[in-house]
C-alpha positions in Angstrom: -32.1 -13.2 -1.8 -32.3 -11.0 1.7 -29.5 -8.4 2.7 -26.9 -10.0 5.1 -27.0 -9.2 8.6 -23.8 -6.7 9.7 -23.2 -8.9 12.9 -23.6 -12.5 10.5 -21.3 -10.3 7.9 -18.5 -9.6 10.3 -18.4 -13.2 12.0 -18.6 -14.9 8.4 -15.3 -12.4 7.6 -13.4 -12.7 11.0 -12.8 -17.0 10.7 -11.6 -15.8 7.2 -9.3 -13.4 8.4 -8.1 -16.2 11.4 -7.6 -18.3 8.4 -5.6 -16.0 5.8 -3.3 -14.9 9.4 -2.9 -18.7 9.6 -1.7 -19.0 5.8 2.0 -17.4 5.2 1.5 -15.1 2.4 4.7 -13.4 1.6 4.7 -11.0 -1.3 5.2 -13.1 -4.7 4.0 -16.2 -2.5 0.7 -15.8 -2.1 -1.0 -18.6 -3.8 -2.2 -20.5 -0.6 -4.2 -17.2 0.5 -5.4 -16.6 -2.9 -6.8 -20.2 -2.7 -8.2 -18.8 0.4 -10.5 -16.0 -0.9 -11.4 -18.4 -3.8 -12.9 -21.0 -1.7 -14.7 -18.2 0.3 -16.6 -16.7 -2.7 -17.3 -19.8 -4.1 -19.1 -20.8 -0.7 -21.0 -18.1 -1.2 -21.9 -18.7 -4.4 -20.1 -15.9 -6.2 -18.3 -15.9 -9.5 -14.4 -15.2 -9.4 -12.0 -14.5 -11.8 -8.1 -15.4 -10.5 -4.9 -13.5 -12.2 -1.7 -14.8 -11.0 -2.4 -14.2 -7.4 -5.2 -11.8 -7.9 -8.9 -12.6 -7.4 -12.0 -10.7 -8.6 -15.2 -10.4 -8.6 -18.2 -8.5 -9.7 -21.8 -7.4 -8.2 -24.7 -10.1 -9.5 -26.3 -7.6 -11.7 -22.9 -5.6 -13.1 -24.2 -3.6 -16.1 -21.5 -2.0 -18.6 -23.5 0.5 -18.9 -23.0 1.9 -15.4 -20.2 3.3 -13.7 -17.9 0.9 -11.3 -16.3 1.4 -8.2 -13.3 -0.9 -7.4 -13.2 -2.3 -3.5 -9.7 -3.1 -3.3 -7.0 -4.5 -0.5 -4.1 -6.7 -0.4 -3.6 -10.2 0.7 0.2 -10.1 1.0 2.2 -9.7 4.1 6.0 -8.7 4.8 8.3 -10.9 6.6 7.8 -11.0 10.5 10.0 -9.1 12.6 12.3 -10.7 15.3 10.6 -8.2 18.1 7.4 -11.0 17.7 6.1 -12.7 21.1 4.2 -15.0 19.8 4.1 -17.5 16.5 2.9 -14.7 13.6 1.0 -16.7 12.0 -1.2 -17.9 15.4 -4.5 -15.6 15.3 -4.7 -15.5 19.0 -7.7 -13.6 19.9 -7.5 -11.7 23.5 -8.7 -9.0 24.8 -11.1 -7.9 21.7 -8.0 -7.9 19.5 -6.8 -10.6 16.9 -3.6 -11.0 16.7 -1.3 -12.2 13.9 1.1 -10.9 11.0 -1.4 -9.2 8.4 -3.9 -8.5 10.5 -4.0 -5.1 10.3 -2.1 -4.6 7.5 -4.4 -5.3 5.7 -6.3 -8.0 6.7 -8.7 -5.9 8.7 -9.5 -3.8 5.8 -9.8 -6.9 2.9 -12.1 -8.9 4.8 -14.1 -5.7 5.7 -14.3 -4.5 2.0 -15.1 -8.2 1.0 -18.1 -8.2 3.6 -19.0 -4.9 2.2 -19.0 -6.6 -1.2 -21.3 -9.4 0.0 -23.7 -7.0 1.6 -24.5 -5.2 -1.4 -23.6 -8.1 -4.2 -27.5 -9.2 -4.9 -29.0 -5.9 -4.9 -30.8 -5.1 -8.3 -31.1 -1.3 -8.2 -28.0 -0.5 -7.6 -26.2 3.0 -9.5 -23.1 1.8 -9.7 -21.2 -1.6 -10.1 -18.9 -3.1 -7.2 -15.5 -4.4 -8.5 -14.1 -6.5 -5.9 -10.6 -7.4 -5.8 -7.6 -9.0 -3.3 -4.6 -8.0 -5.3 -1.2 -9.3 -4.3 2.8 -8.0 -3.8 1.4 -4.6 -2.6 4.0 -4.7 -0.3 6.7 -4.7 -2.7 5.2 -2.9 -5.0 5.1 -6.1 -7.5 4.2 -5.9 -11.3 2.3 -9.0 -10.5 -0.4 -7.3 -8.3 -3.1 -4.4 -8.8 -1.1 -3.6 -12.5 -1.5 -7.2 -13.6 -5.1 -7.3 -12.8 -6.6 -4.3 -13.4 -7.0 -4.8 -17.2 -9.2 -7.6 -16.9 -12.0 -5.4 -14.3 -13.0 -3.4 -17.6 -14.2 0.1 -17.0 -13.5 1.4 -13.3 -14.1 4.9 -12.7 -13.3 5.1 -9.0 -12.4 3.2 -5.8 -12.0 2.6 -2.3 -8.0 1.0 -1.4 -8.5 -1.1 1.7 -5.2 0.2 4.0 -5.4 1.1 7.8 -5.9 4.7 8.2 -8.4 4.7 11.5 -11.3 5.3 9.4 -10.2 8.4 8.3 -9.8 9.7 4.6 -6.0 9.3 3.0 -7.0 11.8 0.2 -3.4 12.0 -1.0 -0.6 9.8 -0.6 2.8 10.4 -1.3 4.9 8.8 -4.1 8.0 6.6 -4.0 11.4 7.0 -6.0 14.2 5.0 -4.5 17.1 5.4 -6.2 20.6 3.7 -6.6 24.0 6.1 -6.8 27.4 5.5 -7.3 30.3 8.0 -6.4 33.5 7.1 -8.1 37.1 7.2 -7.2 40.4 6.0 -7.6 41.7 2.8 -5.4 45.2 3.1 -3.7 46.6 2.6 -0.6 45.0 3.9 3.1 48.7 4.2 4.3 50.7 5.8 1.5 47.2 8.1 1.1 46.7 6.9 -2.4 43.9 7.1 -5.2 40.5 9.1 -4.8 38.3 7.8 -2.0 35.0 7.5 -3.6 33.3 6.9 0.2 34.3 10.7 0.6 32.8 12.0 -2.6 29.6 10.2 -1.4 29.6 11.9 1.8 30.1 15.2 0.6 27.0 14.4 -2.2 24.9 12.6 0.8 25.4 16.0 2.7 24.2 17.9 0.3 20.9 15.6 0.2 20.8 15.9 3.8 20.4 19.5 4.4 18.7 20.4 0.3 15.0 21.4 1.1 12.3 21.4 -1.7 10.3 24.7 -1.8 6.6 23.8 -2.8 5.0 22.7 0.5 1.7 20.4 0.0 -0.9 21.6 2.9 -1.9 17.4 2.6 1.9 16.0 2.6 4.2 18.9 3.9 7.7 18.8 1.8 9.0 16.4 -0.4 11.9 14.7 1.6 15.1 12.7 0.1 16.4 10.2 3.0 19.7 8.1 2.2 18.9 4.8 3.6 22.1 2.6 2.5 25.9 2.8 1.7 28.6 0.4 1.1 31.8 -0.1 -0.7 33.2 -3.0 -2.4 36.2 -3.0 -0.1 36.3 -6.0 2.7 39.9 -4.8 3.2 40.7 -2.0 5.6 44.1 -1.0 3.9 42.3 0.1 0.8 40.8 3.2 -0.5 37.7 2.5 -1.9 37.0 3.0 -6.1 33.6 3.1 -5.8 30.7 3.7 -3.3 27.0 3.0 -3.5 24.1 4.2 -1.7 20.5 4.4 -2.0 18.1 7.5 -1.9 14.6 7.3 -0.6 12.5 9.8 -2.3 9.2 10.6 -0.9 7.3 13.3 -3.0 4.3 15.3 -2.4 1.5 16.0 -5.2 3.5 19.2 -6.2 6.6 17.9 -7.2 7.0 15.4 -10.2 9.7 12.9 -10.3 11.1 14.8 -13.3 11.4 17.3 -11.1 13.2 15.4 -8.4 15.6 14.1 -10.7 16.4 17.5 -12.5 17.6 19.0 -8.9 20.2 15.8 -8.4 21.6 16.2 -11.9 22.5 19.7 -11.2 24.0 19.3 -7.6 25.2 15.5 -7.4 28.9 14.5 -8.3 27.4 10.8 -8.0 25.8 8.9 -10.6 22.5 8.1 -10.2 19.4 5.8 -11.7 15.8 5.7 -9.9 14.5 2.0 -9.9 10.9 2.8 -10.6 9.1 5.8 -11.5 5.8 3.7 -11.2 4.4 4.8 -7.8 3.8 8.3 -8.1 2.0 10.5 -5.6 -1.7 11.3 -5.9 -4.5 12.5 -4.5 -8.5 12.6 -4.5 -10.8 15.9 -5.2 -12.5 16.8 -2.1 -15.5 17.6 -4.1 -15.6 13.7 -5.2 -18.8 12.2 -4.3 -16.9 9.3 -2.2 -15.3 12.1 -0.1 -17.9 14.7 0.0 -19.8 11.0 0.9 -17.0 10.4 3.9 -17.5 13.9 4.9 -21.0 13.6 5.6 -20.5 10.7 7.8 -18.2 13.3 9.9 -14.9 11.5 8.7 -11.9 13.5 8.2 -9.4 13.7 6.1 -5.8 13.8 5.5 -2.0 13.1 3.3 -0.9 9.9 3.5 3.2 9.4 4.6 2.6 5.9 3.0 2.5 4.3 -0.2 0.2 1.9 -1.4 -1.5 0.4 -4.7 -3.2 3.8 -5.2 -0.3 5.1 -6.7 -1.2 2.7 -9.3 -4.3 3.0 -10.1 -5.4 5.6 -13.0 -8.7 6.8 -11.2 -9.4 8.5 -8.6 -9.4 6.6 -5.4 -9.9 7.0 -1.4 -7.5 5.4 0.9 -9.5 4.3 3.9 -10.0 1.2 6.3 -10.4 0.5 9.7 -7.1 -0.4 12.1 -3.6 1.7 12.6 -1.0 2.7 10.4 1.2 2.6 13.1 0.6 -1.0 14.1 1.8 -2.4 10.3 4.8 -4.3 10.3 5.7 -4.3 14.0 5.6 -7.0 16.4 2.6 -8.9 17.6 0.4 -6.8 14.7 -3.3 -6.6 15.8 -6.7 -5.7 14.9 -9.5 -5.0 17.0 -12.5 -7.0 16.0 -14.8 -4.2 16.9 -12.6 -2.2 14.1 -13.5 -4.5 11.1 -16.9 -4.2 12.4 -16.8 -0.7 12.1 -15.1 -1.1 9.1 -18.2 -2.7 7.5 -21.0 -0.1 8.6 -18.3 3.0 7.5 -17.9 0.7 4.0 -21.5 0.2 3.5 -22.8 4.1 4.8 -19.7 5.3 2.6 -21.3 3.7 -0.7 -25.1 3.9 0.5 -24.5 8.1 0.0 -24.4 6.8 -3.4 -24.7 4.0 -4.7 
């Protein structure tokens, strides 16, 4: 079978992108977009499998004796914010852009990787296998997303994670740890200056968190940072001294620190009780001399450390985060992607793999 042309691939997957935008796919509610992706693969006579709301397929001449490359992006979205000036589920095409929820994060990446998979699908003399996955629950780092489907994919040696990076190479990514904290006091009547104010205790700890600086600074990711993002007491009455104050720390970790080291610093300095919600989203990096990165460098691509997290953090093999679109547009009102960015994404992915596949 002839290899499809890039213009034909682009036209085909742009139609799919518009269908995906038209179909709500909030995290944990991706059944309908999973069906669309299955239908697209079926239309192209590509065998596929589905695990939960994750869909995957392997190239026609898949050979277990060869190394395998994962091509992955996600099809879930956040919920639209109130700043939209038009229907977030209406894939408006205007001024060379496609508007709509999930168009940039990460629909453009997803369909560009799918087009790349179609381009190579029938080729017989590939040096590596290609495994395509459209994963669920990425926006919430859910356990029924990429982690659920990875055991079904066979041995994966390295991969490309599609996220909007303006087609530059995100070779490192911050880890994320969310920590729930509780400061304990003793309730009393505010007018009589009774009790022990848990809110004030929490503020002392929060002030330490605000001022603390981790010493090891990464040349790719900068410093590790802690930010308090939520605070509340159980009180609904103005005249009661709170006995308990809860707050949340958002911790973004560079590749030079482990989560255990972060937690040890908190143990040594906080008076509050605290517990991490999860330690799954670790910082990651891929070596600059890895074949994927070298292929990107040969194409003139730059590299950087990404401040945001993705499914890359959950993959136990080297991955390069790269894709069309701009991370600055993600989760914003009237999200969009340029149609020519999708073409450039397809071309870049193909050129990247052509360097060594």
